[in-house]
N, C-alpha and C positions, 0 to 999 in steps of 0.2 A: 433596700426598703422601695425605693421606685419601682423596680424591675420586677418584685413578687407582685406588687400593684396592679400591673401594667399585664404581667400573664394572668392574674385573675379576671380581670376585665375580658381578656381574651376567651378563658373559660366560657365563663358565664354567658357571652354574647353568642359564643359556638353552642349553647344550650339556651339561645331564645332569651334570655334575662337583657332587657334594655340596661344598657351603662355606657360607658364614653367608647367611642374611636378613638385611634391613635393614628397620629401622623408620621409619618419616617421622613427624616430627611433625605438627601439626594444619594447618599451614600448608603443607605437601607437600613439605618439605623434606628430606633425609637426615641434615643435621647439627642437630644440639639444642645450646642452650645450658645447661650446667650449672656451678655451682660446686662448684671442685675446687681443693683445696691454697688456699683462700682467694684465688681469682681466678676471672673466669667464662669458661668455654674453651668450643669448639666442639665435640661429641665425638657419635660415631655410636652407634647403639644397633642391636645385633646379637644375630640368634639363637642361644641355645644349641646346639651340637654334642656330641652323644653321641659318647664314644669314649676310646681312651688311646694313648699312646706305642706304639710296638710293643714286645711282650715277647719275650725271647730264644727261647722255645720255638715263638713266632709266625713265625721267621725261619727260611725253607726257600724254596724255588724258587719255588713258587707265590707266595708273598707277595712276590718279588723280580719275579716276572714282573708282578703286578699292580702294583707300585709303576713298571715300566717302562712299561707300559701306561696308567697315569694319566698319567706325566710327557708321553708321547707324545697325549696328547688334549690335555693343557692346550697344547702345542706348536701343535697342528691348531687350535685357538682363536687363535692369532696371540699368545699371551702366554707370556713368560719369568717361572717363577716367582721367582730371584733367589735365593733360598734353600731349595730342595728338601733336605729333610732329615728324616731320622725324627723330630724333634721336630714338625715341621710337617705329618705326616701322621696321621690318628687313623684308629688302627684297631678294630675289633669283633670278637673271634671269629676273629681271620686274614683279616678283611676290611678294605678302606679303606672307610672310612663317612664321610670327610671330610677337603679340603687348605684348611690355614690359613695364615694369618702372608703376606700378599704385599705386604707392606711395600715390598720391594725389587723388587716385580715391574714389567715393561711390557709394552705392547703392540708388536708387530713387524709389519712390513708384510706379510712372506710368513711361508708356516705352512713354510717349509724351514730350519728350524732345525736347525743341527747339535747 
C-alpha cells in the first residue's frame, strides 16, 4: 500500500504537482526500518509540506476552480486520488501548495476519468 502511494507521489511530482518528496536510506531504498510502538516497522521518510487546510475566507470561485484544475491534472496523470477533500489539499494564502494522502489512490490505464 505504501509503495503504491510513493509511486503516485513520484508520478505527480514528475508532472509538476506539489506533493511529498521521499528520502532513500543508505541502501537506496525508500522504506526505512524504525522501531515504533515496540516493534520494528518499515516506514517511509517524507518531506514536510508547508500549508494549511482551506480557511473559510479563502473559499471562493477562484479556489474552487483551482481545486478542480488540480484534480483534473491528477487525473491527466492517470491517477485517481480516492479521498480528494479539503483535508487533503494544502493551501497557502488562497493558493494550492500541495496535495497529500494518496492512501486510497489508484493508477488508471486511461486519463478519461469520469
